[in-house]
C-alpha positions as YAML, in Angstrom:
chain: A
units: angstrom
residues:
- id: 1
  name: VAL
  ca: [-79.59, 28.74, -39.44]
- id: 2
  name: ASP
  ca: [-78.82, 25.25, -40.72]
- id: 3
  name: ALA
  ca: [-76.17, 26.56, -43.11]
- id: 4
  name: ALA
  ca: [-74.55, 28.62, -40.35]
- id: 5
  name: PHE
  ca: [-74.68, 25.63, -38.00]
- id: 6
  name: SER
  ca: [-73.21, 23.34, -40.63]
- id: 7
  name: GLU
  ca: [-70.48, 25.87, -41.37]
- id: 8
  name: ARG
  ca: [-69.64, 26.20, -37.67]
- id: 9
  name: MET
  ca: [-69.64, 22.41, -37.25]
- id: 10
  name: GLU
  ca: [-67.31, 22.09, -40.24]
- id: 11
  name: THR
  ca: [-65.00, 24.80, -38.85]
- id: 12
  name: LEU
  ca: [-65.13, 23.15, -35.43]
- id: 13
  name: SER
  ca: [-64.40, 19.74, -36.98]
- id: 14
  name: THR
  ca: [-61.48, 21.19, -38.93]
- id: 15
  name: SER
  ca: [-60.13, 22.88, -35.77]
- id: 16
  name: ILE
  ca: [-60.47, 19.66, -33.81]
- id: 17
  name: GLY
  ca: [-58.63, 17.75, -36.58]
- id: 18
  name: GLU
  ca: [-55.83, 20.32, -36.62]
- id: 19
  name: LEU
  ca: [-55.65, 20.23, -32.82]
- id: 20
  name: GLU
  ca: [-55.50, 16.42, -32.85]
- id: 21
  name: ALA
  ca: [-52.71, 16.53, -35.43]
- id: 22
  name: ARG
  ca: [-50.70, 19.05, -33.39]
- id: 23
  name: VAL
  ca: [-51.24, 17.11, -30.12]
- id: 24
  name: SER
  ca: [-50.34, 13.86, -31.86]
- id: 25
  name: GLN
  ca: [-47.16, 15.40, -33.33]
- id: 26
  name: LYS
  ca: [-46.13, 16.92, -29.99]
- id: 27
  name: THR
  ca: [-46.80, 13.61, -28.26]
- id: 28
  name: ASP
  ca: [-44.75, 11.77, -30.88]
- id: 29
  name: ASP
  ca: [-41.91, 14.29, -30.50]
- id: 30
  name: ARG
  ca: [-41.97, 13.99, -26.70]
- id: 31
  name: VAL
  ca: [-42.10, 10.19, -26.79]
- id: 32
  name: ALA
  ca: [-39.20, 10.11, -29.28]
- id: 33
  name: ALA
  ca: [-37.16, 12.43, -27.03]
- id: 34
  name: LEU
  ca: [-38.02, 10.28, -24.00]
- id: 35
  name: VAL
  ca: [-37.03, 7.09, -25.85]
- id: 36
  name: ASP
  ca: [-33.72, 8.70, -26.86]
- id: 37
  name: SER
  ca: [-33.09, 9.83, -23.29]
- id: 38
  name: VAL
  ca: [-33.91, 6.40, -21.83]
- id: 39
  name: SER
  ca: [-31.76, 4.67, -24.48]
- id: 40
  name: THR
  ca: [-28.84, 6.97, -23.67]
- id: 41
  name: SER
  ca: [-29.29, 6.36, -19.93]
- id: 42
  name: ILE
  ca: [-29.38, 2.59, -20.50]
- id: 43
  name: GLU
  ca: [-26.22, 2.68, -22.63]
- id: 44
  name: THR
  ca: [-24.45, 4.83, -20.03]
- id: 45
  name: ALA
  ca: [-25.52, 2.50, -17.22]
- id: 46
  name: ARG
  ca: [-24.45, -0.55, -19.24]
- id: 47
  name: ALA
  ca: [-21.03, 0.98, -19.90]
- id: 48
  name: GLU
  ca: [-20.59, 1.85, -16.21]
- id: 49
  name: ILE
  ca: [-21.64, -1.65, -15.10]
- id: 50
  name: GLU
  ca: [-19.34, -3.29, -17.64]
- id: 51
  name: GLY
  ca: [-16.52, -1.05, -16.42]
- id: 52
  name: ARG
  ca: [-17.15, -1.96, -12.78]
- id: 53
  name: VAL
  ca: [-17.51, -5.66, -13.52]
- id: 54
  name: GLY
  ca: [-14.35, -5.55, -15.63]
- id: 55
  name: ALA
  ca: [-12.48, -3.86, -12.79]
- id: 56
  name: GLN
  ca: [-13.77, -6.43, -10.30]
- id: 57
  name: VAL
  ca: [-12.77, -9.31, -12.59]
- id: 58
  name: ASP
  ca: [-9.33, -7.73, -13.06]
- id: 59
  name: ALA
  ca: [-8.92, -7.28, -9.30]
- id: 60
  name: ALA
  ca: [-10.00, -10.87, -8.59]
- id: 61
  name: PHE
  ca: [-7.67, -12.20, -11.28]
- id: 62
  name: SER
  ca: [-4.77, -10.13, -9.94]
- id: 63
  name: GLU
  ca: [-5.46, -11.33, -6.40]
- id: 64
  name: ARG
  ca: [-5.57, -14.97, -7.52]
- id: 65
  name: MET
  ca: [-2.40, -14.55, -9.55]
- id: 66
  name: GLU
  ca: [-0.65, -13.01, -6.53]
- id: 67
  name: THR
  ca: [-1.84, -15.87, -4.31]
- id: 68
  name: LEU
  ca: [-0.70, -18.40, -6.90]
- id: 69
  name: SER
  ca: [2.65, -16.67, -7.25]
- id: 70
  name: THR
  ca: [3.09, -16.71, -3.47]
- id: 71
  name: SER
  ca: [2.16, -20.40, -3.34]
- id: 72
  name: ILE
  ca: [4.61, -21.21, -6.12]
- id: 73
  name: GLY
  ca: [7.34, -19.25, -4.31]
- id: 74
  name: GLU
  ca: [6.65, -21.12, -1.08]
- id: 75
  name: LEU
  ca: [6.68, -24.45, -2.92]
- id: 76
  name: GLU
  ca: [9.98, -23.53, -4.60]
- id: 77
  name: ALA
  ca: [11.48, -22.65, -1.22]
- id: 78
  name: ARG
  ca: [10.34, -25.97, 0.32]
- id: 79
  name: VAL
  ca: [11.60, -28.01, -2.64]
- id: 80
  name: SER
  ca: [14.90, -26.12, -2.59]
- id: 81
  name: GLN
  ca: [15.29, -26.67, 1.15]
- id: 82
  name: LYS
  ca: [14.49, -30.39, 0.84]
- id: 83
  name: THR
  ca: [16.95, -30.69, -2.05]
- id: 84
  name: ASP
  ca: [19.62, -28.86, -0.04]
- id: 85
  name: ASP
  ca: [18.96, -31.13, 2.95]
- id: 86
  name: ARG
  ca: [19.18, -34.27, 0.80]
- id: 87
  name: VAL
  ca: [22.38, -33.08, -0.90]
- id: 88
  name: ALA
  ca: [23.92, -32.24, 2.47]
- id: 89
  name: ALA
  ca: [22.97, -35.69, 3.82]
- id: 90
  name: LEU
  ca: [24.41, -37.33, 0.69]
- id: 91
  name: VAL
  ca: [27.64, -35.31, 1.00]
- id: 92
  name: ASP
  ca: [27.92, -36.33, 4.67]
- id: 93
  name: SER
  ca: [27.29, -39.97, 3.78]
- id: 94
  name: VAL
  ca: [29.85, -39.94, 0.95]
- id: 95
  name: SER
  ca: [32.40, -38.13, 3.14]
- id: 96
  name: THR
  ca: [31.90, -40.69, 5.90]
- id: 97
  name: SER
  ca: [32.22, -43.54, 3.39]
- id: 98
  name: ILE
  ca: [35.40, -42.02, 1.97]
- id: 99
  name: GLU
  ca: [36.88, -41.53, 5.46]
- id: 100
  name: THR
  ca: [36.01, -45.10, 6.38]
- id: 101
  name: ALA
  ca: [37.49, -46.46, 3.14]
- id: 102
  name: ARG
  ca: [40.63, -44.34, 3.59]
- id: 103
  name: ALA
  ca: [41.06, -45.59, 7.15]
- id: 104
  name: GLU
  ca: [40.61, -49.21, 6.03]
- id: 105
  name: ILE
  ca: [43.07, -48.77, 3.13]
- id: 106
  name: GLU
  ca: [45.60, -47.02, 5.36]
- id: 107
  name: GLY
  ca: [45.18, -49.82, 7.88]
- id: 108
  name: ARG
  ca: [45.78, -52.52, 5.26]
- id: 109
  name: VAL
  ca: [48.70, -50.67, 3.67]
- id: 110
  name: GLY
  ca: [50.18, -50.04, 7.10]
- id: 111
  name: ALA
  ca: [49.81, -53.73, 7.95]
- id: 112
  name: GLN
  ca: [51.43, -54.74, 4.65]
- id: 113
  name: VAL
  ca: [54.31, -52.28, 5.19]
- id: 114
  name: ASP
  ca: [54.80, -53.58, 8.71]
- id: 115
  name: ALA
  ca: [54.75, -57.16, 7.44]
- id: 116
  name: ALA
  ca: [57.23, -56.32, 4.69]
- id: 117
  name: PHE
  ca: [59.65, -54.71, 7.19]
- id: 118
  name: SER
  ca: [59.25, -57.54, 9.60]
- id: 119
  name: GLU
  ca: [60.35, -60.13, 7.08]
...
């Protein structure tokens, strides 16, 4: 009876060891597959987030560049208008000065001519 019991206990112990090994291997395989799946999901999510963030940064940069370009264009237009206004005022002033000088010269020359004929 003792020999049969010992033999059964040994067989049972061997079966339990084999079962533990199989369960352990299946668990390891499943955990490895789960780790791979989670790693892949994380990499995919990271790539998607980086893509979205990159697109948002690009959009914000483009918007700021457009705003800056518009501001520069408006500044150019104001500077150009002020320059045109100043040039026009200068041309008017010079024209007036020339007309005044011409009138004074013509007046003096006319007076000299009149004086010369009168003598």
